[in-house]
N, C-alpha and C positions, 0 to 999 in steps of 0.2 A: 223589638226583635233583636236578639244578639247578633252582632256583625262579627265575622271573622277578622282578626287582626285589628280591631278597633282598640285604641289605647284608652280604656275606661278610666284610668287614673286621672285623666284630664277632667272628667266629670267630678271626681272627688275633690281635686284641687280647686275647681271653680265653685262648686256649690256646697261643699261640706267643710269649709274652714272651721277649725275648732272642734271637729268631730273627734270623739274619744277613740283612740286606737286600742284594740283588745290587748290585754296584758298576757303574755305567754305564761302557761302554767309553770314552766321552768325556764331558766335563762338560756338564751340561744346565742351561739357564736355567729353574729350576723355577717361577719366578714368571711365566713366559711364559703367554700365553693360548692354549689349544688348542681352545676352543669357546665359543660364546655362545648362550644361550637367552633370547630377549627382551632384557632388560638385565642378565642374570646371567652373568658369565664363569665358565668352568671352566679352572683353571690346570693346568699340566703337573704340579705337585706333587700336585694332586687326582687326576689321572690315574695318576701313579706309585703312589699309595697303593692305588687300586682294582685296578691290574694286579698289584701284589704280592699283594694279598688273593686275587685270582683264582688265582694260581699256588699260593699256600700252601693253598688250599682244594681243590686237585685238578687244575686246568688244567695241561697240560704246559708246561714252561718253553720259550720259543721257542728253537729251535736255530740260526736264521739271522736276519740283520737283516730279511729279508723277513717272516719269521714274527713278529718283534717288531712290525713295522709293522701287520701284519694283526691281532694281538691288541690293539694300541693302538686300532685303528679300531673293533673290536668293542666293547671296553670303553667307549670314548668314546660310541659310539652308545647303549649302555645308559644311560650317565650322562645323556645328553641326554633320553632317554625319561623317566627318573626326574624330572629337573628340570621337564619339561613337566607331569608329574602333580603335583609339589609346587606349581607355580604355579597349577594348576587347583584344588588344595586351598584356596588363598587365596580364589579366587572363590567356593568353596563354604562358606567360613568354617569350615573344619575346623581345630580346634585340639586339641592334646594337652597336658594340664596336667601339672605336675611331680608331682602326686599320682598320676597314672596311671603315671608312669615310675619313680618312686622304688623301689617294691618289687622290680621286675625288676633295676634297676641295683644296688641294695643286695645282692641275691642274687649278681649277677655279680661284684661287687667282693669279696664274702666268699668266693666259690668260688675266685677267682684267689688271694686272700690265703692261703687254706688250703693252697695248694700250696707255700708257703715256710715255713721253720722259724722265721723271725723277721721283725719289721717291717723291719729293715735289709735283709735279703735281698729282701723284697718291693719296697722302694723302689729298690734297685739294679737289679732286673729291669725295673721300669717305666722307669727312666732309660735303661737299655741298649736297650730297645725303642723309645725315642723317645716315650714316653707321659707323661713328666714326673713330677710328684708324684702321690700317691694322690688328692689333691683335683683335680688337672688331669685325671687318668685318669677320675675319676667324672664331671667335666663333659663330657669327650669322649664317654663312654658315654651320658650324658643326651642329647646332641645326636644321636648315631647312632640311639639308640632312638626319639627323637622323630621323626626323619626316616622311619624304617622304619614306625612306627605310623601316621604321617600318610599314607604311601603305601598301607598296607594299608586304612586307613579310607576313603581316597579311592576306591580300587578297589571296595570293598564298596558304598559309596554310589552310585557310578556304575552298578554292576551292578544294585542295587536299583531305581534310577531308569530302568533300561532303556537306558542310554547305552552300557554295555559288555555285549555279548551274546556268550556263548561260541560258538565256531565248531564246525562238525562236524569230527570227526577220524576218519581212516581207520585201519584195522588196520595198514596198511603204515607210516603215520606213527608209530603207537604203537611198533611194533617197531623202527623206525629210531631213535627217541628213546632207547629202552632200550639199543640196541646202542651208541649214541654215549656213553652215560653209564655202562654197566655196569662198565667198567674202574675207574671212580672210586668205585663204590658200596662202602661198607664191608661186610665179610661179616656175615651174621647171627651174633650170638653164640649159644652154647648157651642154650636157654631152656626154660621150663616153663609150663604152665597148670595151675591147681589150684583146688580148693574147700576151704574150711576151716570148722571149727567151733571158735571160740575160747571157752574156758570159764574164767571167773574164779572163784577161790576165794571162798566165802561164809563169813562169820563165823558162829559158833555162836549159838544162840538166847540163851544167857546173855550173850554179848558184845554182842549187839544190844540186849538190855535195859539193859545198862550204858550204852551209847552214847545210847539214847533218854532215860534218866534224866538224863544230863549235859546233853543238849540242852534238856530241859524246865526244868532249873535255870537255864540261861542265859536262857531266855525269861522266866522270872520276874524275873531281874535286869534285863533290858531293860525290862520293863513297870514296874519300880520306878525307872527313870530312868537306868540305866547307859548309858554312851556306846557306841553300836553299833560304831563303827570301832575303838575301843580294845579292846573285847571280842573283836572278830573277829581283830585282830592277835595277841592273846594266846591265843585258844582255837581258832580255826577250823583245820580240817585240810585245807582246800583250798589247796594250795601256789600255785596260779595267782593267787589273790586275797587270800591272807593278808596279804601285805606292804602292800597298798593298803586294808586295812580291810574286805575283803570286796566291793570294788567290782566289779560285773559289767559295768559299762558299759551301753550301749543294747542291748536284746535284742528280737528279733523272734519271732513265733510260730513254733514248731517248731525254734528254736535249742536248746531244752532238752528234757528228758524231759516227757511229758504230765503227770505228777504235779506237775512244777515249773511248767509253762506255765499250768495251770488257775488258779494264784494270781496270775500276772502278767496274764493276759488274760481270765480268767473262763470259765465254762461256763453252760449254761442252768440249772445247779443251784448253782453256786458263783460269786458275784460277784467280779470282779477287785478286788485290793487298791487302795486309793486312796493317793495320795502321803502318806507318813508312817506308813502302817499297817504292822503286823507280821503275818505269817502265824502260824498255829499251827506246831508241829513237823511238818515234811513229810518223809515217808519216800520215798526213791528207792533204786535199787540201789547208789548211792554212799554212802548213810548217811542222816543226819537233818539237815534244813536248817531254818534260820530265815531268812525272806525279808523284806526291807523294800523297799517301792517308794518311789522318790525323785521321779521325774517321769514323766509320761505324755504322749505325743503320738500322733497317728494312726499305728497300725501298730507302734509302738515303746514300750518301757517301760525306764526306767533304774532299776536296782535294786542292792541289796547283799545279801550272804548270809553266814551262818555255817554251816559244815558240820562235823558231828561224825560221824566214820566209826568203826564198830565195829572192834575189833582182830581181825586175821586171824592165827592162829598156825600153827605147824608142823603141828598135827593137822588143821587146815582144809585146808592145802596137800596133805597126804597123802591126805585124803579126796577132794580134787578130782582127784588123779592116778589114783586108782582109778576115779572116774567117767569120766575121759577114756578110760581103757583099755576100759571097758565100752561107751562110745559107739563106739569104733573097732571092737569086736567086732560090735556091732549093724550097723554100716555094712558090714562084710565079709560079714555073714550076709544082706544084702539089704534091710535096713530103708531106706526112702527117705531120701535125704540131707535133703531139705527138711523132713521131719517131725522129724528129729533136730535140725536147725538151729533150727527154731522153738521147740523145747523147751529147748535147752541153750546156743545161741550168745549171745555177749555183744553184743547189739544196743545195750544202754544206753550202752556206751563207743564206739559207732559203729565197731566192728571190721568190716572187709569179710568177706564170706563166699564168694560165688561169683566168683572172680577168673578171668575167662575170657580176658583179654588176656594174650598171652605176656609173661612176665617174663624178662629176661636173668638168668641164674644169678648173674652178678657183681654185679647191682644189688640182689639180695635181701639182707635183713639176715642177719648171720652165723648165727643159729640156723636159719634156713630153708636156707641154703646147706649147712650140716652135715647137716640132717635129710634133704635131698633128694639128697645125694650117693649115686651108685650106684643110685638108685631108677629105676623105669621106669613108663610109663603104666599107671594102674590101681592102683598101690601105695598103701597107706594107712599113715600113720605118725603117731606121737604124740610131741610134744616140747614143751619149755618155751620161753617168751619172757619177757623182763623186763617187769615191771609197775610195782610201787611198792615202795620200800624193798627188803626181802629177800623179797618175795612175788612169785612168778611167775604167769603165766597158762599154761594148757595148750592146745595146738593139736592138733586132730585133722584132718589134711590128707589129701586124696585127690588124687594127681597124675592129671591128665586126659591131658596130652600131654607128651612129653619130646622136645626137638629138639636134635640135635648141632650145629646151626648150619650155616654154609656160605654159598654164593653166593645172593644174592637173585634169584629167578627172575622171568621175565617174567610168568608166571602169577600170582605173588603181587603184582606191582606194576602189572599191566595197568590196573586201574580207576583207580589213583592217577595213572598216567602219562597216561591218556586225559583225566582231569579237569584235570590241570595243563596239558596242551596246549590243551584247549578254552578254558580261562580265559586262558592266555597269548596265544592267537590273538585272542581278543576284545579284550584290552588292547592288543595291537599294532595292531589295526585302528583302535581309538579314538585311540591316540597318533599314528598317521599323519594323522588329521584335525587333531589339535592342531598337528602340524608345519606343515601347510598354512596354518594361521591365525596362526602365531607366527614371529618372526624367529629362524632357527636357522642357525648357522654352525659348520662344522668346520674347524679350522686346524692340523691336525697338523704340517704342514710350514712353519708360520709365515705362510702366506698364506691369505687368505680364500677358502674354497671356496664360490663363489656358487651352485653347483648345489644346495647344502643350505640355502640361505637363502630364506625366504619374505618377500615384501614386507609 
């Protein structure tokens, strides 16, 4: 469904590198000005980019010169509305920092880069699409994301302040909007919803005793003056922090398991560690930890750790497979899912359990795709997923719904369409007020359109 003020050119830049741009029937002066908002010009080049983006994201390509003029006018009007809100953002002192943008931009660049076999292919595709070098492409994405996030934040603030008020929308308007857009809606992919109990193999009591003894010996070394970071790099089994000497960075309460948090933040019965202090050996489902607090500030603690995990062998894996099969039998026999999940599910590793949002089959990890193939709603299946080294976890999954996909219906989209139209109408009404208070000129034919200008 088309969203008001969405920068669709981002979709083109991300997914259509190398797409051929339509050649104009006659040369255009792309640096010519087609619109002015306040003191900000809009060039024909800007307009061409937005029109191309609109076409490549689903809008029908104009069949006649008159259609081209109509599309240019619609897109230019949207660009003017966006610019009015961007200028309003300056009045509201809304700014988007590079730190807010970088994670999304980095993911976008990495996703596009992954589609090419080599760096050379990636660079050539960027150049052919007119997006320059990877560095220039990244700067371009930063600008586009900054603009879009500024627009979104501005609309949210104006809505919160009561300046933008959603309008009432009739059922006829909802149906008309759906009918206008349904030809461009992608079909629903085949999808499933499911619940799962993920069971992690547990080491034997003997291996746990070995691991605890190892952790206790390391604690003795630390208390005798051994360097924590060097010992962590040599001995810790936490691959995420081993190379940094066990550095956990800044932690907040509930970032970790309760057994771990009580030493960082304290409880009524256990005082929190002070900077420089070492914990005793702390047992969690991951193994045996030695924690050192480095710094403390309100709500946060900076810490290091050494983790010694007990060895899980093939006998432990085999025992867990038998357990998973027995859990599946209990579930099939009518034992409540929640009681089984409470007893067996791997909450410690933050595995999801009740996954009620439909998942596209193609988006699921390969083990899930294979396990769910040919299954129907209500079926229960047991399968492995990768965990660590050569040790898997076992999943007991119950499929709740299985959809073959197909056309997105009005019934499924009604609420979303109504909400979108209500918000879009409120934004439009507010932007019309801005147009009356701002100099706005549309110059598609090279001449000033005074009917669109406000003194």
